[in-house]
C-alpha positions, 0 to 999 in steps of 0.5 A, spaced: 534 508 478 532 508 486 527 513 488 523 515 494 517 518 493 513 522 499 507 526 500 506 532 504 508 532 512 507 539 515 501 540 512 498 533 515 502 534 521 498 541 522 491 538 521 493 532 526 495 537 531 489 541 531 484 535 531 488 532 537 488 539 541 480 539 540 480 532 542 483 534 549 478 539 550 472 535 548 474 530 553 468 530 559 470 534 565 468 531 572 466 538 574 461 539 569 456 533 569 451 537 566 454 537 559 452 532 554 457 527 551 456 525 544 458 518 543 463 515 538 459 515 531 460 511 525 460 516 519 461 514 511 467 517 508 466 523 503 473 525 501 479 522 500 486 523 497 492 520 494 499 521 491 501 517 485 509 518 484 512 520 478 514 514 473 521 513 474 525 516 468 519 520 466 514 519 460 507 517 460 504 511 465 498 508 467 494 508 473 489 503 475 483 506 479 477 504 482 472 506 487 466 503 491 468 496 488 463 490 489 464 487 495 466 493 499 462 494 505 458 500 507 452 504 504 452 504 497 449 509 492 450 517 491 454 521 487 461 523 487 467 525 482 474 523 482 480 527 479 487 526 477 491 532 477 498 533 475 503 535 481 509 538 476 516 538 479 517 545 483 521 550 479 520 546 472 517 550 466 512 545 464 506 545 459 500 545 463 496 538 463 489 538 464 485 533 470 483 526 468 476 526 471 472 519 473 465 519 476 463 511 475 464 508 482 465 500 482 468 500 475 476 499 474 479 504 470 486 504 467 487 511 466 493 514 462 497 519 465 501 523 460 508 525 460 510 532 463 513 536 457 518 542 458 515 548 455 521 550 452 523 548 445 526 542 446 520 539 450 524 534 454 520 529 458 520 531 466 518 528 472 511 529 475 507 526 480 499 526 480 494 527 486 488 523 486 482 526 490 475 524 490 468 526 494 462 522 495 461 515 492 467 516 489 471 516 495 469 510 498 474 504 498 478 508 493 484 505 491 489 507 485 496 504 483 501 506 478 502 500 473 507 497 469 506 492 463 499 489 462 496 493 468 500 490 473 500 494 479 507 496 481 506 501 487 500 504 491 498 511 490 499 513 498 495 517 502 498 523 506 501 521 512 505 524 518 510 518 520 512 513 514 517 508 514 521 505 509 527 499 510 531 496 505 538 495 502 543 500 502 548 501 496 553 496 499 547 491 499 545 492 491 541 499 491 545 504 486 541 510 487 536 513 492 532 519 490 526 522 494 520 525 491 516 529 495 509 530 493 504 536 496 497 535 494 495 541 499 494 548 497 499 550 503 507 549 502 509 543 506 516 543 510 519 536 511 524 533 515 527 526 513 531 522 517 536 516 515 538 510 519 543 505 516 547 499 519 552 504 521 547 508 525 544 515 524 546 519 518 546 527 518 540 529 513 544 535 510 540 538 505 534 533 506 533 536 512 527 542 512 525 541 505 520 545 503 515 543 497 510 548 494 503 547 494 501 542 488 508 540 486 513 535 487 520 536 489 526 531 488 532 530 492 537 525 492 539 521 498 544 517 495 550 520 498 547 519 505 547 511 504 554 511 501 557 505 503 551 502 507 548 495 507 542 497 510 538 503 510 532 506 513 528 512 511 523 516 515 519 520 511 512 521 508 513 517 501 513 511 496 520 508 495 523 505 489 530 501 489 534 499 483 540 494 483 547 496 482 547 492 475 542 497 472 536 493 473 529 495 473 527 499 479 524 495 485 518 499 489 519 499 496 513 500 500 512 504 506 512 499 512 508 500 518 510 505 524 515 502 529 511 497 534 513 491 538 509 487 534 509 486 526 506 482 521 509 482 514 505 479 509 506 476 502 513 473 503 513 469 497 518 463 495 524 464 490 530 461 487 534 464 493 533 466 500 529 472 502 532 478 506 529 481 512 531 488 514 529 491 520 530 498 523 531 499 531 529 507 531 530 508 539 535 508 544 535 501 547 537 495 543 532 490 540 531 483 542 527 480 536 523 474 535 521 471 528 515 467 527 513 464 520 506 463 519 506 458 513 501 453 510 503 448 515 502 452 521 507 456 525 515 455 524 521 459 527 526 460 522 531 461 527 529 456 532 528 459 539 533 464 539 532 472 538 535 477 533 539 482 538 540 488 534 543 495 536 539 501 537 539 507 532 541 502 527 538 498 521 540 491 520 540 485 515 538 478 517 538 472 511 532 468 512 532 461 511 528 457 506 520 457 508 518 451 505 517 453 498 511 456 499 508 463 501 508 465 508 507 471 513 512 473 518 510 475 525 516 479 529 515 480 536 520 485 540 522 488 546 522 495 543 518 498 537 521 496 530 519 496 523 521 491 517 521 489 510 523 483 506 526 483 499 524 477 495 529 475 490 526 476 483 527 480 477 533 486 478 534 488 485 528 483 487 521 485 490 519 488 497 513 487 502 513 490 508 510 490 515 502 492 514 496 492 519 490 487 519 485 489 514 479 493 516 472 493 512 476 491 506 482 492 502 483 493 494 488 491 490 487 495 483 492 492 478 492 485 477 494 481 471 494 474 469 496 474 462 502 472 458 505 468 463 503 472 469 500 469 475 496 472 480 495 470 487 492 473 494 496 470 500 492 470 506 495 469 513 491 469 520 496 469 525 491 470 531 485 466 530 481 463 524 479 467 518 474 467 513 475 472 507 471 473 501 475 475 494 471 479 489 475 479 482 472 485 478 474 487 470 471 491 464 466 486 461 466 484 453 461 487 449 457 480 449 458 479 457 454 486 458 447 485 459 442 490 459 437 487 464 443 486 469 447 480 472 447 473 470 450 468 475 453 461 474 457 457 479 465 456 478 470 452 482 475 456 486 482 454 485 488 454 489 485 456 495 485 449 498 490 445 502 494 446 509 489 450 513 485 453 508 478 451 504 474 455 499 467 455 497 464 455 490 465 462 487 459 466 484 461 469 477 457 474 474 457 476 467 456 483 468 454 489 472 447 492 472 450 498 469 453 493 463 460 495 464 463 490 469 464 483 470 465 480 477 466 473 480 468 471 488 470 466 492 470 465 500 476 462 503 477 460 510 484 460 514 485 456 520 489 460 526 496 460 525 496 458 518 497 462 511 493 460 504 495 462 497 488 463 493 489 464 485 485 469 482 484 471 475 479 476 471 472 474 472 468 470 466 465 475 461 471 480 462 475 482 456 481 478 454 487 480 457 484 486 461 487 487 468 482 486 474 481 488 481 481 484 487 477 486 493 479 482 500 473 482 505 474 479 512 467 476 513 463 477 520 466 473 526 473 473 522 479 473 526 485 478 524 487 477 517 493 480 513 494 479 505 498 481 500 497 480 492 503 476 489 504 476 481 509 471 478 512 470 471 512 463 469 513 458 475 517 462 480 520 469 478 516 474 483 515 480 479 510 484 484 508 484 491 503 489 494 501 488 501 493 489 502 492 496 505 485 497 508 480 501 503 475 504 508 468 506 506 466 509 514 470 512 519 469 512 527 468 519 529 471 520 537 466 522 542 465 530 543 462 534 549 456 539 548 460 545 551 463 552 549 470 550 553 471 545 547 473 550 543 480 553 543 482 560 541 
C-alpha cells in the first residue's frame, strides 16, 4: 500500500493568520516614539503536538517516544506529561481506546499502540491515527516515530504544518497506490486542500479538494487516480507519505520535504547496489535551472558536471543520479526559482526515501534505532557551508545490573566509524546508567570539515538491555557551522532499510518583538 498521511491544515492556518496579524500591528510606529518596544526573547517550549500516521494495513504498532533527552540543550528539570490519544477514522464505529500516558523525561519508551477494532460483531481492524501531546518538561525536544521490527523507526510523527510537500515516483515509476491520511489533532474541524503535480503538469484534485477532517479524527482519501500514468508525483499537503512498489513490496515512507526554496540540502543519500533517483518539483510559473552539488567524504563533487538541469515550470521531474563514490553523501541544490526535492535510494521493496531538510538548530533526535540481527545504524553528517562539530548521544533502557542507585558510572570508549576523509572523532564517554537508574547513555564528538560528509556508526550504549532499541541526539556544538544529518539503517553489508532525515527538536523558541500599546490589538 502506498499512503499519504496528513495533519490538520485549516486549523493551523487560522492560528498562523492570527499571529501574523498581531505581529503586523505590534511593529513600532514612527509616530509614537513613547511606546516601549519589548525586544525578542527566548522562552522554553512548554507544549508540543505531533500526529502519528496509522499503521499501514491496520493492526497494532509501536511508537518510539522520548522527551527531554540527555544531550539536549535548554533548561532541565520541571514536571510534565505526554499522552498518545487515538484519532479514529471518521465515520467508523470503533471501540474506544484509552490514552497512553508518559511522565518520565529523558527515557526512551517503546509504546505499543493497540489495533483499532470495529464496535460491530465482526470487530475487524480499521485504520486509526494517534495524536501525541505534551506539556512542561515532556514537551522539550519531544520526538516520536512509528517503528517497524526491532524498534526501528520507519517514519516521524509529524508536527502540524501549513505547507508540507512530498515528492516521489508515480505509478509509472513503480508506486502502485497513493493514499492520503489526514489527521486532525485539534478540537475544531479542519478543511484541507490538496495540490498534485506530476511530470505532465498540475492535476485537478477532484474529490481531494476541500476535504473536511472532524476534530480528533482521521480521514483517508485515495489519490491513485490523480497520479495514474505519471512517472513522478509531487503532493502539497500536511501529512506523511508511504509508497509501495507495483510488485507488492513493503510500503516505503516518503518523508515531508522542505518548503520550496532556491537552495536545498538533502542529507543521508546512502550508497546502494543501483543508482539513486532525484525527484524535483518546480511549483511556480517559471522554468527552473537547477545545479546539483554532492557533499561527499572526499569533498564537493558535481555529479552532472558544470551543466544545470533545466526543468519545466509547474511540473515534477526525475533525474537519475550517477554513483557518488560508494559512500553516503548529501546533495545541495541551487535553483533560480523555488523548488523542493527528494531522493529514492534503492533498497527493499520500492526503496527508501530521504528529502530536503533544514540545518539542525539546538539539537535533533532520532528515537527509533536498532543495531541487532544484522542491522547497522549510522548518523550521516554533512557540513556544506563551514566546519562543524557535533555531539552524538546514544540513549537506551539499561539492564537491571547496569542501573545503580548512586547514579551514573563513567568509562572511556573509542568512537568508531567517525574518522576518514574530512572527519575526526574524540573518545566517547559512556555512562552505565542515568541517575534515575533507568537509562544508559554514551556520547562521541565528531568534527566535519567544510564541504565534507562523515558517517558515524552508532549503537546501543554500554549497559543497555541486549537487543533493545536506542535513541540518538544530534547536538551541534558552540561555534559549529550549519550541519545537516540523517540516520541510515542497513541490513547486512549494503541493503538500506530506513532513512530518517534529522529534524530540529527544540527546547526553546524565540518570541518576536512586541510594543506596549493598545493599538497592538485588532478587533
